[in-house]
C-alpha positions as a Python dict, from the first residue, in 0.01 Angstrom:
ca = {
    (1, 'M'): (0, 0, 0),
    (2, 'P'): (362, -95, -67),
    (3, 'S'): (613, -16, 203),
    (4, 'A'): (875, 251, 150),
    (5, 'P'): (1184, 137, -40),
    (6, 'S'): (1467, 18, 181),
    (7, 'T'): (1831, 109, 135),
    (8, 'F'): (2105, -144, 196),
    (9, 'S'): (2436, 14, 108),
    (10, 'D'): (2671, 254, 280),
    (11, 'P'): (2453, 550, 394),
    (12, 'S'): (2739, 790, 325),
    (13, 'R'): (2712, 729, -50),
    (14, 'T'): (2490, 948, -263),
    (15, 'N'): (2394, 664, -496),
    (16, 'R'): (2239, 359, -335),
    (17, 'V'): (2093, 42, -472),
    (18, 'M'): (1727, 23, -374),
    (19, 'R'): (1469, -255, -386),
    (20, 'I'): (1157, -102, -536),
    (21, 'G'): (801, -230, -547),
    (22, 'P'): (662, -577, -502),
    (23, 'R'): (856, -745, -784),
    (24, 'R'): (1103, -992, -634),
    (25, 'G'): (1462, -932, -729),
    (26, 'M'): (1398, -597, -901),
    (27, 'L'): (1684, -360, -829),
    (28, 'R'): (1722, -2, -941),
    (29, 'R'): (2001, 245, -874),
    (30, 'V'): (1833, 566, -766),
    (31, 'P'): (2027, 878, -667),
    (32, 'L'): (1946, 988, -314),
    (33, 'L'): (1997, 1347, -215),
    (34, 'S'): (2333, 1396, -49),
    (35, 'H'): (2193, 1631, 217),
    (36, 'V'): (1987, 1352, 373),
    (37, 'R'): (2216, 1241, 656),
    (38, 'L'): (2202, 1051, 982),
    (39, 'G'): (2206, 1275, 1286),
    (40, 'V'): (2302, 1203, 1643),
    (41, 'D'): (1940, 1144, 1740),
    (42, 'T'): (1893, 890, 1459),
    (43, 'M'): (2216, 695, 1509),
    (44, 'G'): (2167, 340, 1392),
    (45, 'M'): (1853, 427, 1191),
    (46, 'V'): (1824, 455, 813),
    (47, 'A'): (1788, 815, 699),
    (48, 'P'): (1451, 890, 535),
    (49, 'V'): (1448, 913, 159),
    (50, 'Y'): (1363, 1259, 26),
    (51, 'Y'): (1215, 1197, -318),
    (52, 'T'): (1242, 1406, -631),
    (53, 'A'): (1018, 1404, -939),
    (54, 'D'): (1289, 1225, -1138),
    (55, 'M'): (1315, 952, -875),
    (56, 'V'): (939, 899, -894),
    (57, 'R'): (952, 879, -1274),
    (58, 'A'): (1213, 603, -1239),
    (59, 'L'): (988, 383, -1021),
    (60, 'P'): (847, 68, -1185),
    (61, 'D'): (515, 53, -1365),
    (62, 'D'): (366, -192, -1115),
    (63, 'G'): (2, -83, -1103),
    (64, 'N'): (52, 173, -826),
    (65, 'R'): (31, 548, -870),
    (66, 'Y'): (341, 729, -745),
    (67, 'E'): (344, 1101, -668),
    (68, 'V'): (571, 1330, -468),
    (69, 'V'): (479, 1648, -281),
    (70, 'H'): (766, 1847, -131),
    (71, 'G'): (977, 1532, -115),
    (72, 'E'): (711, 1308, 41),
    (73, 'L'): (635, 997, -164),
    (74, 'L'): (263, 921, -208),
    (75, 'V'): (172, 568, -319),
    (76, 'T'): (-182, 477, -424),
    (77, 'P'): (-270, 117, -519),
    (78, 'A'): (-492, 26, -811),
    (79, 'P'): (-830, 200, -764),
    (80, 'R'): (-1168, 44, -701),
    (81, 'L'): (-1420, 6, -984),
    (82, 'W'): (-1644, 270, -822),
    (83, 'H'): (-1352, 513, -825),
    (84, 'Q'): (-1297, 456, -1197),
    (85, 'K'): (-1665, 495, -1277),
    (86, 'L'): (-1671, 835, -1102),
    (87, 'V'): (-1357, 945, -1285),
    (88, 'G'): (-1520, 858, -1617),
    (89, 'R'): (-1846, 1035, -1539),
    (90, 'L'): (-1680, 1354, -1419),
    (91, 'Y'): (-1442, 1360, -1714),
    (92, 'S'): (-1724, 1302, -1964),
    (93, 'A'): (-1932, 1582, -1812),
    (94, 'L'): (-1639, 1824, -1826),
    (95, 'E'): (-1555, 1723, -2184),
    (96, 'G'): (-1911, 1800, -2295),
    (97, 'Y'): (-1905, 2137, -2122),
    (98, 'L'): (-1565, 2234, -2266),
    (99, 'R'): (-1678, 2156, -2620),
    (100, 'D'): (-1930, 2439, -2589),
    (101, 'H'): (-1710, 2659, -2372),
    (102, 'P'): (-1354, 2596, -2493),
    (103, 'V'): (-1163, 2759, -2208),
    (104, 'G'): (-953, 2448, -2144),
    (105, 'E'): (-894, 2079, -2205),
    (106, 'A'): (-987, 1797, -1967),
    (107, 'F'): (-759, 1502, -1887),
    (108, 'T'): (-738, 1209, -1648),
    (109, 'A'): (-452, 1031, -1474),
    (110, 'P'): (-194, 902, -1539),
    (111, 'A'): (-25, 1239, -1569),
    (112, 'D'): (301, 1418, -1500),
    (113, 'I'): (224, 1757, -1346),
    (114, 'S'): (545, 1891, -1196),
    (115, 'W'): (606, 2221, -1020),
    (116, 'G'): (973, 2196, -946),
    (117, 'R'): (1219, 1923, -860),
    (118, 'H'): (1033, 1790, -557),
    (119, 'V'): (673, 1789, -684),
    (120, 'L'): (497, 1554, -927),
    (121, 'V'): (122, 1491, -905),
    (122, 'Q'): (-138, 1299, -1104),
    (123, 'P'): (-488, 1435, -1038),
    (124, 'D'): (-768, 1192, -1120),
    (125, 'V'): (-935, 1454, -1340),
    (126, 'F'): (-803, 1798, -1430),
    (127, 'V'): (-847, 2086, -1672),
    (128, 'V'): (-560, 2288, -1820),
    (129, 'P'): (-560, 2593, -2050),
    (130, 'R'): (-588, 2506, -2419),
    (131, 'A'): (-269, 2697, -2501),
    (132, 'E'): (-71, 2465, -2273),
    (133, 'A'): (-257, 2150, -2382),
    (134, 'R'): (-187, 2217, -2751),
    (135, 'L'): (187, 2181, -2696),
    (136, 'L'): (130, 1809, -2618),
    (137, 'D'): (416, 1804, -2369),
    (138, 'W'): (388, 1744, -1995),
    (139, 'T'): (668, 1992, -1931),
    (140, 'A'): (445, 2265, -2077),
    (141, 'I'): (166, 2204, -1824),
    (142, 'H'): (202, 2459, -1545),
    (143, 'T'): (-155, 2576, -1487),
    (144, 'L'): (-451, 2381, -1355),
    (145, 'L'): (-790, 2546, -1396),
    (146, 'L'): (-952, 2263, -1201),
    (147, 'A'): (-824, 1952, -1024),
    (148, 'A'): (-1033, 1668, -885),
    (149, 'E'): (-945, 1366, -675),
    (150, 'I'): (-1184, 1075, -618),
    (151, 'L'): (-1137, 949, -264),
    (152, 'S'): (-1018, 596, -204),
    (153, 'P'): (-962, 437, 138),
    (154, 'S'): (-586, 456, 83),
    (155, 'S'): (-578, 814, -50),
    (156, 'Q'): (-794, 1013, 192),
    (157, 'R'): (-508, 1172, 388),
    (158, 'A'): (-311, 1264, 75),
    (159, 'D'): (-615, 1397, -114),
    (160, 'R'): (-765, 1595, 174),
    (161, 'F'): (-444, 1732, 324),
    (162, 'T'): (-115, 1685, 140),
    (163, 'K'): (-235, 1750, -215),
    (164, 'R'): (-505, 1993, -109),
    (165, 'R'): (-245, 2218, 54),
    (166, 'L'): (-26, 2189, -257),
    (167, 'Y'): (-311, 2289, -490),
    (168, 'Q'): (-390, 2585, -264),
    (169, 'E'): (-24, 2689, -265),
    (170, 'R'): (-29, 2674, -646),
    (171, 'S'): (-350, 2885, -655),
    (172, 'V'): (-553, 2621, -839),
    (173, 'P'): (-889, 2801, -860),
    (174, 'T'): (-1103, 2496, -786),
    (175, 'Y'): (-1006, 2169, -622),
    (176, 'L'): (-1271, 1898, -589),
    (177, 'V'): (-1256, 1611, -343),
    (178, 'V'): (-1519, 1364, -461),
    (179, 'D'): (-1646, 1127, -192),
    (180, 'G'): (-1827, 846, -369),
    (181, 'D'): (-1918, 668, -47),
    (182, 'E'): (-2083, 971, 115),
    (183, 'R'): (-2219, 1096, -220),
    (184, 'Q'): (-2080, 1446, -176),
    (185, 'V'): (-1812, 1677, -317),
    (186, 'E'): (-1584, 1906, -118),
    (187, 'V'): (-1504, 2225, -310),
    (188, 'W'): (-1181, 2401, -216),
    (189, 'T'): (-1049, 2739, -331),
    (190, 'P'): (-698, 2879, -268),
    (191, 'E'): (-794, 3092, 33),
    (192, 'A'): (-1044, 2853, 194),
    (193, 'E'): (-985, 2721, 545),
    (194, 'F'): (-1275, 2479, 506),
    (195, 'P'): (-1443, 2337, 196),
    (196, 'V'): (-1792, 2403, 68),
    (197, 'V'): (-1963, 2064, 78),
    (198, 'E'): (-2201, 2004, -211),
    (199, 'R'): (-2460, 1727, -187),
    (200, 'E'): (-2703, 1820, -465),
    (201, 'R'): (-2529, 2004, -749),
    (202, 'L'): (-2174, 2083, -855),
    (203, 'M'): (-2107, 2415, -1030),
    (204, 'W'): (-1785, 2557, -1175),
    (205, 'L'): (-1744, 2886, -1362),
    (206, 'P'): (-1396, 2914, -1513),
    (207, 'T'): (-1259, 3249, -1625),
    (208, 'G'): (-1369, 3329, -1980),
    (209, 'A'): (-1677, 3105, -1983),
    (210, 'E'): (-2021, 3253, -2038),
    (211, 'R'): (-2205, 2979, -1852),
    (212, 'A'): (-2116, 2768, -1550),
    (213, 'F'): (-2050, 2396, -1565),
    (214, 'T'): (-2330, 2220, -1379),
    (215, 'L'): (-2347, 1856, -1276),
    (216, 'E'): (-2630, 1705, -1074),
    (217, 'L'): (-2476, 1481, -811),
    (218, 'T'): (-2757, 1232, -843),
    (219, 'E'): (-2625, 1175, -1196),
    (220, 'L'): (-2262, 1153, -1086),
    (221, 'F'): (-2338, 907, -807),
    (222, 'R'): (-2612, 702, -971),
    (223, 'A'): (-2582, 328, -920),
    (224, 'I'): (-2413, 120, -1186),
}
């Protein structure tokens, strides 16, 4: 995972030149928030960067996935093949279900889901209401009917804690944490303190649908 960008200009300035990503010599001028300041207890240390959605959008397209949750930058390197296979299978299953029960539209990352200046996330797989999807504009996407993250070694903390708490705050009805190594799915709801762990069958009944989405986990996790 790439290290956090370093600043190397006067910390009192609100605009600093930053070295971003692994590309040698790449420089970007990114506005840092003026309220981030050095305190007495951090004298001599560089103040932490508090990211905004616009700052994340300005980061280079270098193969990493960049997200921000309440100012915290989340960086995920290129996923494993197994991760991508699970994304494709889950998306395909949801697409088939939504053709018969058109309560929403399914998408995969990359994405630009933003709830305010300091939040931008890219769920691996997600479903949004058709009314929002038809506008074909990321700024129109405010509601997630379902969000799913496929665990990777580098993303477990962010998926299970940082983004899970965000999705609960935003009252996303169903949040799935898919563990391809353990062959199980954690199902979170907004009020849950602990997930329901499914090892045989995944079910999801969105509002307005007559029949639940059902996916046998043996099919999701079958060997390539």
